Structure formats: C-alpha cells, structure tokens
C-alpha positions in Angstrom: 0.0 0.0 0.0 1.4 3.4 -0.9 2.0 5.8 2.0 0.0 9.0 1.8 2.0 12.2 1.4 2.6 14.1 4.7 2.7 17.5 3.1 0.8 19.6 0.5 2.2 22.7 -1.1 -0.1 25.7 -0.4 1.2 28.8 -2.1 4.9 27.9 -1.5 4.3 26.9 2.1 4.2 23.2 3.1 1.2 22.2 5.1 2.2 19.3 7.4 -0.5 16.6 7.5 1.3 14.2 9.9 -1.1 15.7 12.4 -4.7 16.1 11.2 -5.9 19.6 10.2 -9.1 21.4 10.8 -11.0 23.3 8.0 -13.6 25.8 9.1 -16.7 26.3 6.9 -17.9 29.8 6.0 -21.1 29.6 3.9 -21.9 32.9 2.1 -25.4 31.7 1.4 -28.9 32.3 2.9 -29.9 28.7 2.7 -27.2 26.3 3.8 -28.6 23.4 5.9 -26.9 24.6 9.1 -27.8 28.1 10.0 -24.8 28.6 12.2 -22.5 28.6 9.2 -24.4 31.1 7.2 -23.0 34.6 6.9 -23.8 37.3 4.4 -22.7 40.7 5.7 -19.1 41.7 5.6 -19.1 42.3 9.4 -20.4 38.8 10.1 -18.0 37.2 7.6 -15.0 38.9 9.3 -16.4 38.0 12.8 -16.8 34.3 12.0 -13.5 34.1 10.2 -11.7 35.6 13.2 -13.5 33.3 15.6 -12.4 30.2 13.6 -8.8 31.4 13.4 -8.7 32.1 17.1 -10.3 28.7 17.8 -7.5 27.0 15.8 -8.7 26.5 12.2 -5.8 25.6 9.9 -7.9 26.4 6.8 -10.9 28.5 6.1 -13.2 27.2 3.3 -15.4 29.9 1.7 -18.3 29.1 -0.6 -21.3 30.8 -2.1 -23.3 28.0 -3.5 -25.5 26.0 -1.2 -25.1 22.2 -1.8 -27.6 21.0 0.6 -30.1 18.3 -0.7 -32.6 20.1 -2.9 -30.7 23.3 -3.1 -31.7 25.8 -5.7 -29.2 26.4 -8.5 -27.8 29.9 -8.7 -26.0 31.7 -11.5 -22.2 31.9 -11.8 -22.6 35.7 -11.5 -24.4 35.4 -8.2 -22.0 32.9 -6.8 -19.0 34.9 -7.9 -20.4 38.1 -6.2 -20.9 36.3 -2.9 -17.5 34.5 -2.9 -15.3 37.3 -4.1 -16.8 39.7 -1.6 -16.1 37.4 1.2 -12.6 36.5 0.0 -11.6 40.1 -0.3 -12.8 40.9 3.2 -11.1 37.9 4.8 -7.8 38.4 2.9 -7.8 42.1 3.9 -8.3 41.3 7.5 -6.3 38.1 7.8 -3.6 38.3 5.1 -1.8 35.1 6.3 -4.9 32.9 6.5 -4.8 29.7 4.5 -7.9 29.9 2.3 -9.9 27.4 0.3 -12.6 28.3 -2.2 -15.6 26.0 -2.3 -16.8 26.0 -5.9 -17.3 23.7 -8.9 -16.9 26.5 -11.4 -13.5 26.9 -13.0 -13.8 30.7 -13.6 -14.6 31.4 -10.0 -11.7 29.2 -8.9 -9.4 31.2 -11.2 -10.6 34.5 -9.8 -10.3 33.3 -6.2 -6.7 32.2 -6.7 -5.4 35.0 -9.0 -7.2 37.9 -7.3 -7.2 36.9 -3.7 -4.4 34.5 -3.3 -6.6 31.5 -2.4 -4.4 28.5 -1.9 -6.8 25.5 -2.3 -9.7 24.7 -4.6 -12.5 22.5 -3.1 -14.8 21.1 -5.8 -17.9 19.2 -4.6 -18.4 17.9 -8.1 -15.0 16.3 -8.6 -14.7 18.0 -12.0 -18.2 16.9 -13.1 -19.8 20.4 -12.7 -17.5 22.2 -15.1 -15.5 20.5 -17.9 -12.9 23.3 -17.6 -12.1 22.6 -13.9 -9.3 20.0 -14.3 -7.5 22.2 -16.9 -7.9 25.2 -14.5 -6.4 23.2 -11.6 -3.5 22.2 -13.8 -2.9 25.9 -14.8 -3.3 27.3 -11.3 -1.1 24.7 -9.7 -2.8 24.7 -6.3 -4.0 21.8 -4.2 -7.3 20.4 -5.4 -9.9 18.8 -3.1 -11.9 16.4 -5.3 -15.2 15.2 -3.8 -17.5 12.4 -4.9 -21.1 13.2 -5.5 -23.7 11.0 -7.2 -26.0 13.3 -9.2 -26.2 17.0 -8.2 -27.6 18.8 -5.1 -31.1 18.8 -6.6 -31.2 15.0 -7.3 -28.5 13.3 -5.3 -30.7 12.0 -2.5 -33.3 10.4 -4.8 -32.5 6.7 -4.4 -28.7 6.6 -4.6 -27.6 3.2 -5.7 -24.2 1.5 -5.6 -23.0 -2.1 -6.1 -20.4 -1.5 -3.3 -20.4 2.1 -2.1 -16.6 2.2 -1.2 -15.4 0.2 -4.2 -17.6 2.2 -6.7 -16.3 5.5 -5.3 -12.7 4.3 -5.4 -13.1 3.4 -9.0 -14.6 6.9 -9.7 -11.6 8.5 -7.9 -9.1 6.3 -9.7 -10.1 7.5 -13.2 -9.9 11.2 -12.2 -6.7 10.9 -10.2 -5.1 9.3 -13.2 -6.2 12.2 -15.4 -5.1 14.9 -13.0 -1.7 13.3 -12.2 -1.1 12.6 -15.9 -1.6 16.4 -16.5 1.0 17.2 -13.8 -1.3 18.0 -10.8 0.7 17.2 -7.7 -1.5 17.9 -4.7 -4.8 16.1 -4.7 -7.0 15.6 -1.7 -9.9 13.2 -1.9 -13.3 13.6 -0.1 -15.7 10.6 -0.3 -18.7 13.1 0.0 -20.6 12.1 3.0 -24.3 13.0 2.4 -23.8 13.7 -1.3 -25.8 11.0 -3.0 -25.6 8.4 -0.2 -28.1 6.9 2.1 -27.6 7.1 5.9 -26.6 3.4 5.8 -24.1 4.0 3.0 -22.6 6.9 4.9 -22.0 4.8 8.0 -20.5 2.0 5.8 -18.1 4.5 4.3 -17.1 5.7 7.7 -16.6 2.2 9.0 -14.5 1.3 5.9 -12.7 4.7 5.7 -9.3 3.0 5.8 -10.0 1.5 2.4 -9.7 4.9 0.8 -6.0 4.9 1.7 -5.4 2.7 -1.3 -5.5 5.9 -3.3 -2.4 7.1 -1.6 -3.7 10.6 -1.1 -4.7 12.8 1.8 -8.3 12.3 2.9 -10.8 15.0 3.8 -13.9 14.2 5.8 -17.0 16.4 6.1 -19.6 15.0 8.4 -20.2 18.1 10.5 -23.9 18.2 11.7 -25.0 16.2 8.7 -28.2 14.1 8.5 -26.5 10.8 9.2 -26.0 12.2 12.7 -29.2 14.1 13.4 -31.6 11.7 11.7 -30.0 8.7 13.5 -30.3 10.4 16.8 -33.7 12.0 16.1 -32.5 15.5 16.8 -31.9 18.7 14.7 -28.7 19.9 13.1 -28.5 22.5 15.9 -28.3 19.7 18.4 -25.7 17.6 16.4 -22.4 18.9 17.8 -21.8 16.1 20.2 -22.6 13.5 17.5 -20.3 15.4 15.1 -17.4 15.2 17.6 -18.0 11.5 18.1 -17.9 10.7 14.4 -15.0 13.0 13.8 -12.9 10.9 16.2 -14.0 7.7 14.4 -12.9 9.4 11.1 -9.5 10.3 12.6 -9.0 6.7 13.9 -9.8 5.4 10.4 -7.4 7.6 8.6 -8.8 11.1 8.0 -6.2 13.9 7.4 -8.5 17.0 7.3 -11.8 17.5 9.2 -14.1 20.0 7.5 -16.3 21.4 10.2 -18.7 24.2 11.4 -17.4 24.1 15.0 -13.7 24.6 14.9 -12.9 24.7 18.6 -14.5 21.4 19.3 -12.9 19.8 16.3 -9.4 21.0 17.4 -10.0 19.4 20.7 -10.9 16.1 19.0 -7.6 16.3 17.0 -5.6 17.0 20.2 -7.2 14.0 22.0 -6.6 11.8 18.9 -2.9 12.9 18.8 -2.6 12.0 22.5 -4.0 8.5 21.9 -1.8 8.0 18.8 1.3 9.1 20.8 0.6 6.5 23.5 0.1 3.9 20.8 3.5 4.7 19.2 5.3 4.1 22.5 4.3 0.4 22.6 
C-alpha cells in the first residue's frame, strides 16, 4: 500500500498533514442546511473568520453555492459576487490565512486564486460540474480537493444506488486521479462526499471502511459536521448535532482522516488533540 504524502504545497508553504488539520466552513449563502455557518454581511464574515482562526482553524473554506439536498441552482454571477466579496474581506483582515474556495466553477476558482491568493480549490463535483475545472487546476497549480457526489444537489438523495459504495467511489476517484496526475497536478486531496448521493446506511458503511480509501495514496478530507447521518440517526436537529459530530470525527481520525471540514472549529481542534494523544501513546508500545 502506498503511503499517503505528509505535506501539501499551499502557495509555496508546506502544510504538514502528519497531524490532522481542521478546516472551518464559511457559507456565504442564505440557505445552507446549518444556519450557524451562514454569513452574508461583511461584518459577520469577518467576525466568523476571526473566531475560527482564534479557535485554531488551519484552513478557512469559503463558498457561495448551497449544496444541501434540494438546493436551488444559482448563476455563476451570483456565486461569484458572494464568494469574491467574502474572500476580499477575509484576505484584507487576515492576510496570512490559508484559504480554500468551495466552488465547482472553474472561472470562480481562477478569480479566487489569482485575485485573492486563495491556496486551495474545493470542488464538490469532482470535475463533473464544469469541464474546464481540471484544466484550470493544472494551470493554477494549487491543491485540489476532489469530492465524490452521485448526481447533483437537486437530485443526489433520490434513491442513490451502488454495487459497493466504497469500491464504486474508489473506481470513480481512480479514473480522475489518473487524469489529473497525468496532467502534472501534484497535490490532490480526496473527499468521499458524506451526504452527497448516499443513504444514511451507505454513509456509515463509508465511515466504517474509511481506511479502504488509503489505497488511493492521497490525503483524505472528511466532512460529516452536523449532517443528516447524525441528526436523523439520533432523532435530533442539526443545531443539536455537535456532540454526534465530535464522536464521528474521532471515528474518522481513527480510520485515517487527514482533514476535518467542520462548522465548529474549537470542538474539532479538541478532538484532534485527543486523537494525537491517543496516537502518541500507541506509538510508545
């Protein structure tokens, strides 16, 4: 089995992944599924970004397109306006922050990187949403988070079907990893896409078998924060799902996650610290 790389190059600075990292979510949308991550005014954007940085976020992930199940499609112009406004405000106030842009549109990715120094592209469509995205990633030469999604946000939860959820997703990744690496893209991070075209049972199977994704030999990002596999299983609401999120984030780390994408940075940082302490004890034996 190929060892996963321990570093990714983010704008000339190496991000060490030997200890898991925490990515904080800023949704510049009015309709993301968890209201605690929604910010629209510049004041609120700056306030939430500052809180996440002070709480220990390694990366801030900024997006303007809601990808919750059944979300309404918005134009590239509307998404661009939301995202670039937020990036400009965050970069002005936190010039050294490590930023990721959450978009499937190649032109928005280009503007984010070239105009605001964004260091990472996070594409929920894995290149399926815009045929120009892979070429853009190659040109921009920044780390690329490639997520798996069956269908699109409007259709993805309508009877998702797999022969074997992990094996099918690994095959899907394999084809795209080959294309990107053949084009010279060096830093690829894979995200299995919890909640994106998977049933609750399939999500838990992916989490249980998360170690199987290490066969790709690439860093692994996990985004399960406050998602329906937690609150539907516990018969609670997304607002009440922090404890469940922390529990499953620890499971993800134990099974090989390198980056946790979360709404609640402080609690995720605590989970990482506890995981590191457990791992340190294990290495002494």
